[in-house]
C-alpha positions as CSV (number, residue, x, y, z in Angstrom):
1,M,-14.1,0.3,34.5
2,R,-16.5,-1.9,36.5
3,K,-19.4,-1.1,34.3
4,K,-17.3,-1.8,31.2
5,K,-16.5,-5.3,32.5
6,M,-20.2,-6.0,33.4
7,A,-21.3,-5.0,29.9
8,L,-18.6,-7.1,28.3
9,G,-19.6,-10.1,30.4
10,L,-23.3,-9.6,29.5
11,V,-22.4,-9.7,25.8
12,V,-20.3,-12.8,26.1
13,S,-23.1,-14.6,28.0
14,L,-25.6,-13.8,25.3
15,V,-23.3,-15.1,22.7
16,L,-22.8,-18.4,24.6
17,V,-26.5,-18.8,25.0
18,M,-27.0,-18.4,21.3
19,L,-24.3,-20.8,20.5
20,C,-25.0,-23.5,23.0
21,G,-28.1,-25.7,22.8
22,C,-29.4,-28.6,25.0
23,G,-27.0,-31.2,23.7
24,E,-27.6,-30.0,20.2
25,Q,-24.9,-29.4,17.6
26,L,-23.2,-26.0,17.7
27,Y,-24.8,-23.4,15.5
28,E,-22.4,-21.9,13.0
29,L,-22.7,-18.2,12.5
30,T,-22.9,-16.7,9.1
31,E,-20.6,-13.8,8.2
32,D,-23.5,-11.3,8.6
33,E,-24.3,-12.5,12.0
34,T,-20.7,-12.4,13.1
35,N,-20.4,-8.8,11.9
36,S,-23.6,-7.8,13.7
37,I,-22.4,-9.3,17.0
38,A,-19.0,-7.5,16.7
39,A,-20.8,-4.2,15.9
40,Y,-23.1,-4.5,18.9
41,T,-20.2,-5.4,21.2
42,A,-18.2,-2.4,20.0
43,H,-21.3,-0.2,20.6
44,V,-21.8,-1.4,24.1
45,I,-18.1,-1.0,25.0
46,S,-17.9,2.5,23.5
47,K,-21.1,3.6,25.3
48,H,-19.4,3.0,28.7
49,N,-15.9,4.1,27.7
50,T,-15.3,7.7,28.9
51,S,-12.1,7.9,26.9
52,Q,-13.9,7.3,23.6
53,L,-13.1,10.8,22.3
54,K,-9.4,10.0,22.5
55,G,-9.8,6.7,20.6
56,V,-10.4,5.8,17.0
57,V,-13.2,7.9,15.4
58,T,-15.0,6.9,12.2
59,M,-14.4,9.5,9.5
60,T,-17.2,10.8,7.3
61,D,-17.0,12.7,4.1
62,S,-18.2,15.9,5.8
63,Q,-15.8,15.6,8.7
64,P,-12.5,17.4,8.2
65,E,-9.3,15.4,8.4
66,P,-7.1,16.2,11.4
67,Q,-4.2,18.5,10.6
68,D,-0.7,18.0,11.6
69,E,-0.1,20.3,14.6
70,S,3.4,21.1,13.5
71,L,2.2,22.3,10.1
72,E,-0.6,24.3,11.7
73,D,1.8,26.0,14.1
74,A,4.1,26.8,11.3
75,S,1.3,28.4,9.2
76,T,0.2,30.6,12.1
77,E,3.7,31.9,13.0
78,T,4.3,35.5,12.0
79,E,7.3,36.1,10.0
80,P,9.7,38.5,11.7
81,A,9.4,42.0,10.3
82,Q,12.2,43.0,8.0
83,E,14.2,46.0,9.3
84,E,14.1,48.9,7.0
85,V,17.6,49.8,5.9
86,V,18.2,53.5,5.5
87,S,21.4,54.5,3.9
88,G,22.9,57.4,5.7
89,G,24.4,60.2,3.7
90,E,27.5,62.0,4.6
91,D,27.1,65.2,6.6
92,T,27.6,68.2,4.4
93,P,30.1,70.7,5.8
94,E,28.2,73.7,7.0
95,S,30.4,76.1,5.1
96,Q,28.9,74.6,1.9
97,D,25.3,75.4,3.1
98,T,26.0,79.0,4.2
99,P,27.6,81.4,1.8
100,L,30.9,83.0,2.9
101,V,30.9,86.8,3.5
102,S,33.3,89.2,5.1
103,L,33.2,89.6,8.9
104,Q,32.2,93.2,8.4
105,E,29.2,92.1,6.3
106,A,28.2,89.4,8.8
107,L,28.1,91.7,11.8
108,A,26.9,94.8,10.0
109,I,27.5,97.3,12.8
110,E,26.8,100.7,11.4
111,G,29.8,103.1,11.6
112,V,32.1,100.4,13.0
113,N,34.7,98.4,11.2
114,V,35.0,94.8,12.6
115,S,38.2,92.9,11.9
116,F,39.6,89.6,13.1
117,Q,43.0,90.0,14.8
118,S,44.2,86.7,16.0
119,Y,43.4,83.5,18.0
120,E,44.8,81.7,21.0
121,V,44.5,78.3,22.5
122,K,45.0,78.5,26.3
123,D,44.1,77.0,29.6
124,Y,42.7,80.3,30.9
125,Y,41.7,83.9,29.9
126,I,42.4,86.9,32.1
127,E,40.5,90.2,31.8
128,G,42.4,93.0,33.5
129,K,44.0,92.0,36.8
130,Y,41.1,90.5,38.7
131,Y,38.9,88.3,36.5
132,A,39.9,85.0,35.0
133,I,38.2,82.1,33.2
134,N,39.8,78.7,33.5
135,A,39.2,75.8,31.1
136,P,37.9,72.5,32.7
137,A,40.1,69.4,32.8
138,G,40.6,67.9,29.3
139,S,39.6,71.2,27.6
140,K,41.1,74.3,26.3
141,L,39.9,77.8,25.5
142,L,39.8,79.0,22.0
143,I,40.1,82.8,22.2
144,L,39.2,84.9,19.1
145,H,40.4,88.5,19.2
146,F,38.6,91.2,17.3
147,A,39.1,95.0,16.8
148,L,36.1,97.4,16.7
149,S,37.3,100.5,14.9
150,N,35.6,103.9,14.3
151,S,37.3,105.6,11.5
152,G,34.7,108.4,11.4
153,D,34.7,112.0,12.8
154,T,32.0,111.3,15.4
155,D,31.6,108.9,18.3
156,V,29.6,105.7,17.5
157,A,27.4,103.8,19.9
158,C,28.0,100.0,19.5
159,D,25.3,97.8,21.0
160,V,25.7,94.1,20.1
161,L,23.9,92.9,23.2
162,S,20.4,94.2,22.2
163,R,20.6,92.4,18.8
164,S,20.9,88.9,20.4
165,I,23.5,87.7,18.0
166,S,24.8,84.2,18.4
167,F,28.2,83.0,17.3
168,Q,29.4,79.5,16.4
169,V,32.9,78.5,15.4
170,T,33.9,75.7,13.1
171,V,37.4,74.4,13.5
172,N,39.0,72.6,10.5
173,D,35.6,72.3,8.9
174,T,34.8,69.5,11.5
175,Y,34.4,70.7,15.1
176,Q,31.6,73.1,15.9
177,K,31.0,75.0,19.1
178,K,28.8,77.9,20.2
179,S,30.5,80.8,22.1
180,D,30.7,80.6,25.8
181,V,28.4,82.8,27.9
182,T,30.5,85.2,30.0
183,I,30.3,88.4,32.0
184,L,33.4,89.8,30.3
185,L,33.2,93.5,29.5
186,D,34.9,92.8,26.2
187,D,32.8,89.9,25.1
188,L,31.8,90.6,21.5
189,S,28.4,88.9,21.9
190,T,27.4,91.2,24.7
191,Y,29.4,94.3,23.9
192,Q,27.9,97.7,24.7
193,G,29.8,100.9,24.6
194,T,30.7,104.0,22.7
195,I,33.7,104.0,20.4
196,A,35.2,107.4,20.1
197,A,36.1,108.9,16.7
198,G,39.4,107.6,15.3
199,T,39.8,104.9,18.0
200,S,39.2,101.2,18.4
201,Q,38.2,98.8,21.1
202,N,39.2,95.2,21.6
203,A,36.7,92.4,21.9
204,V,36.9,88.6,22.3
205,L,34.8,85.4,21.8
206,L,35.6,82.4,24.0
207,F,34.9,78.8,23.0
208,T,35.5,75.8,25.4
209,M,36.6,72.8,23.4
210,S,38.4,69.5,24.0
211,T,42.2,69.5,23.8
212,E,42.0,67.0,20.9
213,E,39.7,69.4,18.8
214,L,42.2,72.2,19.3
215,N,45.3,70.2,18.8
216,S,46.0,71.7,15.4
217,V,44.0,74.7,14.1
218,E,44.2,74.9,10.4
219,Q,40.9,76.6,9.5
220,L,38.5,78.8,11.4
221,L,34.9,79.7,10.3
222,L,32.6,81.9,12.3
223,K,28.8,81.6,11.9
224,V,26.9,84.7,12.8
225,T,23.1,84.3,13.4
226,E,20.7,87.2,14.1
227,G,17.1,86.1,14.0
228,E,16.5,84.2,10.8
229,R,19.6,85.7,9.2
230,T,22.7,83.5,9.2
231,Q,26.0,84.2,7.5
232,M,29.5,82.7,7.6
233,A,32.8,84.4,7.7
234,Q,36.2,82.8,7.2
235,L,38.7,83.9,9.8
236,K,41.6,81.6,9.0
């Protein structure tokens, strides 16, 4: 600031010297001379002005005009990506995907006739006098009862365990559940035994489901899967 004042004072002094004579009449400046002095004064002031870059700048044809910052920011903003809307289709009931067959055909136990007997919805299942399975709170046991019959003249070995067959029930074409893993001797999914000629054995499948799901059983479907082979049998 001090240098700026000194420069300005020097310019003013020079102007006064030029204008004042020794008692002579004041010299009148032409328009060109006035413009030259003004240009020189501006040059000296700008030379010592450290804030010149923030002041007025003479524009040239090759110098780009300053852009509005608000417009520049708007042009560089990335538009939010539009979310892809995927229309979800309704779930197709599994009974429509898998053809219905008889329970006998689904299990295909050679020499043994498999038939569905009945179902129960209970809080527990008791095998014999010593072993019981209780449903957890808020749940019930869906118990499916089957009969394995040998109508032939010779005994038949029935080994379902070695085939690793899995069972899944569908209730009212809505609720699906795989069979419980148990240590019951009459569990159909792990049954091993010999069925004497002309006799039958009882077997069961247990499914733990919510009380709401088993509130009213109108339809029962049983899916039987062995390896890549899957078939569906309607029980009720």
